[in-house]
Structures are given as C-alpha cells and as structure tokens.
N, C-alpha and C positions, 0 to 999 in steps of 0.2 A: 629666518624671518627676512622678508624683503622690504626695503624702504624705497618707494618710488619718489622721484623728484616732484615736489609740489610747490608750495610757496616758501620762499626764503626771504629774510629781511633785507632791506636796502636802506640807504641813508634816509633819515626822516622817519623810519619806523613803519612805513607802509609795506604790506606783504607783496611778494612777487607772485604773478599769476601762475596757476597750475598749468603745466604743459608748455610753457613758453621759455624754458631755460634748460640747459643741459643737465643730465643727471648729477646729483651731488656726489662728489668724490672726497673721501676722507682727506683732511688737511688741505683742501683746495677751496678757495672762496668762490661763490657763484659770481657770474658776471653782473655788473650793475645794470639796473633798468632805468628807463627814462622817468623823470619826475611826473607826478600826477598833475592833472589839470585842476587848477584852483578856481573856484567860483565863489565870489562874495555873496552872502545871503543877507536878507534884511534882518533887522533886530537891534540896530544901534551899536554903540561902542561895546566891544567885548563879545559880540555875537559869534558863535562858532562858525567855522568855514567848512564847507563841504568840498572834499577833494575826490574826484573820480579817479579810481585806480583800476588796472586790469582785474576783472573778476569781482569788482564791487566798488566800495567807496569808504572814505573815512571822514569823520566829523570832529572838529576841535580847533585849537587845543583847549582843553579844560585844565583846571588847576590840579586835578587828581582824578583817579579812576572814579567813575560814577556807577549808576545802575542802568540797566537796559532790560526791557522785556517786550515781548511781541504782542501787538494788538491783533494782528492778522498776518497772513503770509506776506502781505504787501507793505506793512508799516510796523515800525519799531518805536517804542516809547523810551525816551532818554531822560535821565535825571543826572545832572552833574553841576559843578561849580565853576564859574568864571569870574575872576576878580573878587572872590569872596561872596558873590551873589549866586543864588540858585538859578540854574537854567534848566527848564524841563519842557517837554513837548513831544510831538509825534514827528517822525521822519519817514517819508515815503521812499520806497525803493525806486519809484519812477523818476525821482529827481527832487530838487529843492532842498531847503535847509530845515532848520528846527522850527516847526510850527508851534507857537507858544500854547501852553496848556491853560485850562480854566481853573478857577478856584482861588486859592490863597495867592496873595502877593508873593512872588518868588523870594523877596528879601525877608518875608515873615515866615517862610517855610523852612524850618531847620533841616539840615541834611538827613538826620536820623528819622525825620518825619515823612520821608519821601514816598513811602508806600501808602499814605493815607489818601490816595486818589486812584479810582479805577475808571478807565475809559472803556466805552463800548468798542467792539472790533472795528467799527467804521469811524471811531473817534467823534461821533456826533453827539454822544451823551457822556456825561461824567458824573461819577458819584464821589463827592468830597466828604471826608470824615473830619469831625472835630478832634480835638486832642485825645489821643489814645482810642479813637473810634467809638465814642459814646453815641454819636448821632451821625446820620447820613443825610446829605443834601444832594438832590438830583439837579443837574444843570444841563439845560439845552444849549449846546454850544453855538447853534445857529441863531436862536432868538434871545438867548440870555435868560429865559424863564427858569425860575427856581422853585422846587417843591420839596417838602419834607415828607418822606414816605412813612406809612404806618407799618412798622415792622419791629421786631425785638431790638432793643438797644441796650448794650451793656459793654463794659470795657473789654477790648480785645476781639469783639465779634467780627470786625472787618477781616480778620485773618481767614475766615471761611467763606466769605462772599465771593461770587463770581458771575460774570456775564455768560449767557449762552453764546455759542460760536457765531450765531447769526445776529446777535445783539438785540433780539426781540424780548428776552426775558432776563431778569436779574434774580439770582438765587441768594437768599439769606438763610444761613444755617443757625438755628438756635442750639446752644449747648448748655441749656439749663433745664431744670425740671419745671420751672414756671417762667414763661409760658411753656406749653407742652413741647418737649424736644422734637424737632422735626425740621421740615423745609417750608420756607415762606417764599412765594414767587411774586415778583413785582413786574409790571410791564416796563416798557422802554422809558416811560416818564415817571416811574416810581409809584404807580397806582397798584393796589392789591390785585393779584392775578392768580389766586389759588394757594392752597396749603396742602401739605401732606404730613401726616403723623400716624404712627402705628400704636394703637392702644396697648400698653404694657411693654412696649419696645422703645429702644432709643435708636433713632435713625440719624446717621452721621456720615461724614466723609463723602459727601455727594460730589460726583464728577460727571460733567456733561459728555455725551458722545460727540464725535467729530461733527455730526450733522445737527447737533443741538436738539434732537427729537427724543432722547432718552437720558435718564440720569441713573448712574450706577452708584450704589451706596452700601455701607455696612449696617447691619441690624443686630442689636444685642438686647436680650431681655433686661428690662430695667432693674430687676432684682439681682442680676449678675453684675451690673455696672455700678450700682449705688451702695457699696458697702460703707462709703464715707458720707459725710454730711451733705445734704442737697445743695447747700450754698456754694460748694466748690464747683466751678464751671469748667474745669480742665477738660480739654477735648478727649473723648474716650478713644483709645487706640484699637480696641478689639471688637469683633462682631461674630456672632454665632452663624450668621448667614449673610449672603449677598443679595441685594435687591436690585432689580432693573425696572425703573418707573417710566411710564409714558405720561408726562405732565399734562398733555392735552386731554387724555381720557381718564387718567387716574389709575389705569391698570398697572399692576405691579407683579412681577414674576420673581420668585425667590429661589436661590440655589444654596444647597447646604450638603455637607458630607458628615456622616455620623463620626463623632470623636474628634473632629477638627474645628478650629476656629480661624478667623481671618484677621489680618493686620494691615494697617496703613491704607492709603487711598487706592481704590481700584484703578487700573490703567487700561485704556482702550487701545486697540490696534489702530494704526493710521486710517484704515478703511472702515473702522467701526463694526467689523464683523465678529471680532473676538474681544475677550475681556480677560485680564489677568489680575490676580490678587494673591498676596502672600497668605499661605495657609500653614497650619501646623497643629500640634497637640496642645491644648490649653492646660496649663498647670497653674495652681494657685499657690502663692507664696505670701508670707506675712512680713511686712516692712514696719520699721519703727520710724514714725514721723516726729516732727519737733514737738507736737502736742499730744499725739496719741498713736498707737499702733493700728494698722489696718491691713486688710488683705487686698491683693491685687493679682493681675493675671500676667503670666509669662508664656512664651511660645517655645515649644520644643520641636526640633527638626523642621525648621521653616523651609519652604520652597514655593515656587509659583503654583497656583491652581489656575487652570485654563478653562474659561467659560465660553460656550457657544450659545448666545441668547436665542438664536433662531432654532437650533436643534434642541435646546433645553438641556444641555449636558454640562457637567463639570467634572474635572479630573485633575489630580495632582500630577505635576510634570517635573522632570529632572530628578536628581537625587536630593534627599533631605540634607540640609546643612548640619554638620555635627558640632557638638560642643556649645558653649555659651556664645551664640552669634545671633545678630539681628540682620535681616535683609529687607530692603525696600525696592520695589520694582520701579524703574525709571522709564522703561519703554518696552514695547512688545513687537518683535520682528517675526519673520516667517518661521524661523526654526529655533529661536532662542529668546529669552527675556533678558534685557539689560538691567542689572541690579547694582545697588550700592550695598556693601556689607560692612559690618562693624563687629569687632571681637575685642573684648577688653584686653586680652593678652597680645593681640597682633595689630591693633590699631584699626584702620578703616581703609576701604578701597572700592574698586569697581570690578565687575565681571559679567560674563555671559552664562546663563543657566540653560543648557540644551533642553528643549521641550521634549525631545524624544528619550531623555534619560542620559545620565552621566553627571560627572562632577562639575562644579563651577570652574569656568575658564577665567583665571585671574588676569585683569588688564593692568594692574598696578595703578599708577596715577596718584596724585596728591589729593587728599580729600579736601573738598571745598563746598561751600553752601550750594553753588549752582550744580556741581557734580557733572558726571558724564551726560551727554546729550544724544538721543536717538536721532539720526539724520537720514537723508535720502539713501535708498538702496539697503535699508536695514543695517546701517553701520553705526558705530559709536564714535563720537568726537569728544576728546578730552585732552588735557595737558598731561603728558606722560612723565612718570617718575624716572624711567630709564632715559628719557629724552627731555631733560629739563628745559622749561621755557619754550616748548614746541607744542603747537596745536596739531594733534595727530588723529587720523582716521583709522579705526580698527574694524576689521571684518568680524564675523561671528565665530571665527576660529581663533580669535585673539591675535591675528597677524596685523602688523602695520601695513596699511595700503599706501598711504602717502602722508606727507607733512603739509599742512595747509598754511601755517605761518609760524614765525619765531618772534620772541620778544617777551616782555613781562606781561603775559596774558592773564587777564582777570575778568570775572563777570561773564563767563561764557554762557550763551543761551542760543537755542535753535528755534527757528520759525516753526509755526504749527505744522507746516507741510514738510519740514526737515530739509528744505532746499537752500536755506541760508543760515549762517551763523553770525552772531554779533558778539563782540567782546571789546574790552578796553585794553589799550596798550600804550604806555608812555603818555597818558593824558589825551589820547584820541579814542573815539569810538570807531571801530572797524567793522564793516559788514561785508561778508564774502559769500559768494554762491558756492555751494558744495558741488564739486565736480561729479559727473556721472561715473558709474563703475567702469 
C-alpha cells in the first residue's frame, strides 16, 4: 500500500497543500508552510474570519465543531457557535465570509435545532421549520416575502424534504396513510406543483437525479408495509420495486427482480446515467414491541443492484454479503459501489463492492454519521482507522492514494460534484479542493 504525500498539518491547524511538500518520511516532520492570508469579514464582533490557504480556505474560529453541508458545488452551508451564539449561513468558494442565513434569530436557534432550515441550491429561498418540523415557512431571501405552503405537516416530516438540484422544485414526502403516502411537489415559492401517489402502494425514499429531472424511489405494497397500526409514521425501509419518476410528465418506470426486495435510499451515479440500490431476499421476522408483537422485514444476502434507466435493465452486482449484516450505498463509481456496512458481531465500517463480482473490499475507518464520501475520480474520502486523525483518499482497490489533511477531523462532507471536501478541525471549518488523480 502506497501513501503519497498530500496535506499535512502545520501550526494553527490549516492543512498543507497537496503536491507542495516533500514526501512524508517515517519519523521526520514535514517542513513548515507559510501562514494563510487572513481577511476580516463583516458580521460584527465574534464574526468568523476566512483564511485563504493553499488548496482551499478555512473559516473560524468557532467555539466547537459545527455542521456543514453543501448547497451546490460552489457554496457550503455552515452552522456553528461563536461566543455562545449561533452563527449560520452560506459560504461561497469564490470568496467572502459567512453570509447570514434567514429565519430564526440565531440566538433563539438551539444548536440541536440547526437542521430545521433548508436552503435552495442558489441560497435564494429558504424553508424554515417550526419546532420539530410541524410547519414549513418559505422565505424569499431577496424580498423577505413569506408564505405557508399547503403540504402534509406532522412531526419529523422535514427529515425527508429536499430541494431539486436546480432549486425549481421542493419535494415533500408523506410518511403516513392519511394523507395518501407519496410525494408532494411545491414550486420555488411554496405553491403546489403536483403530487404523485400509487394506489395500493407506499412510495418513499425519493432521491433527485443530478439534473433534477427524475426522482428515484422505493415502492412497496401497502399490505406488506402496514402490519402495524396506521398511526405509526416511521419511515418504511423496504420496497418491492424501484420507481423512476419524471415529475414533469408523471411518467414512471418500475424495476423489480423476482424474489428480491430493496433497502435504503437509491443512489445516482454522478452523471445520472445509472442508479444503485441495495437488494436482497426479503424475510419476515416477528419482533416483540413494548405494547404488542408485530412482523417486520429483514434482508438476507444484501448487495448492490445496478439499474440502467435508459436501457430499462436491473441486475444484482458483486457478491452477496454473508451473515447478519446491513449495507447502505453511499456512492456509485465506474467499477464499484461505495458502501457502509454494519454487523452486530463486528461493528461497522466502509468498503467498495466491485460491480463485476467479488467480495467487499474493506476500507476500515471509524464509523460516523457523515461516513465515507465519494469524491472526484471515483475515489473515497474518509478518516482512516489505521491512520487516525488523517483524512485519506482511497481508490477502488482499497489502496491509500494520498493524505489530504491531519487533525481532529469531524463532520466530513463532499460537494455534489465531489471536487471539494469540507470538515471541522480544531474549531475551524476547512474546505479543500480534491486533487486530480
């Protein structure tokens, strides 16, 4: 296994640029780099400072690690605390500091409530949720206009909402029998823009294609999913078939394989030409709940199923995972699917499943909420278990290509095009460009 010199830490915690230092030698410290250029940004006392560093920038300091997620390939959304007050907003890769976000007064927005706001990819519209997501409010960030959309409202529903990649549509996913389970589309301002529901079926786990023109989802007969009381709104994990919907025309194409069911969110390839979803044999088990016993579904021999929507084909790929194991697909590359796996006896980790057949290539790594990320060149970025506190690039053979950064790395997330990664380290948000292969 070869480790190529990439980014190494320097004083202040900012990473060293890839390709601008000598190869790492065991027991020898890398040479120090010059300090970053600091640029004060507006925002009053305590506002985070943007520091340009080779290969990217960092923003801070913050009181502690925060949250970051991408609005688009060019802008990242940041939520963290400074001086006990919440700071949140969009940061452009082109320059500038933290542009304040709309909605709640930052001091009234608890840290744990930070996910109750969804911005459109261009940051021009915001959907603000009330406590625990019971209501949605659309905010026009340019005019300040506010509207209340007509769509299903119930506790926890915001967990399944999403903007289309072009920001023209907003998807609301109902996870109850009343109203009809399915998809509710809103336009950019929160006005109704169509619905989709399958009579007798439960449509769920909707995921936009990269161009925003299609929606992939799981579909399961209602009589299979509702062995419990209808009042329970828990998200259904399984589907007997995969649907690909064109929201403009309402046309939907279904894919299924006899004897197999599907699990977790479908995942599009970066070019939108292929689709992967976990498939396996559905088995029914009986569990004892706190008030009553009930039947539920388990998956035997899970592995990726590869769908070609244009050709209309679907086929299992790789070797089925053996034993009591769950896998979730994180990204789809040319020759392999990046997955997270969990086994009660072995813990959890990450790996590549070769699409042409073969056993899972384990990547190790410490399990975390954000998990491994698919990045440019069909590689995986994650913090390595064998290389603690290092952000590492793995190829599809499971080999380490280079180290991007070192430090107490948390909250790793990759841009939609995979060309940048963002993470928190020592109270700073760091954004780095992923080097070419």
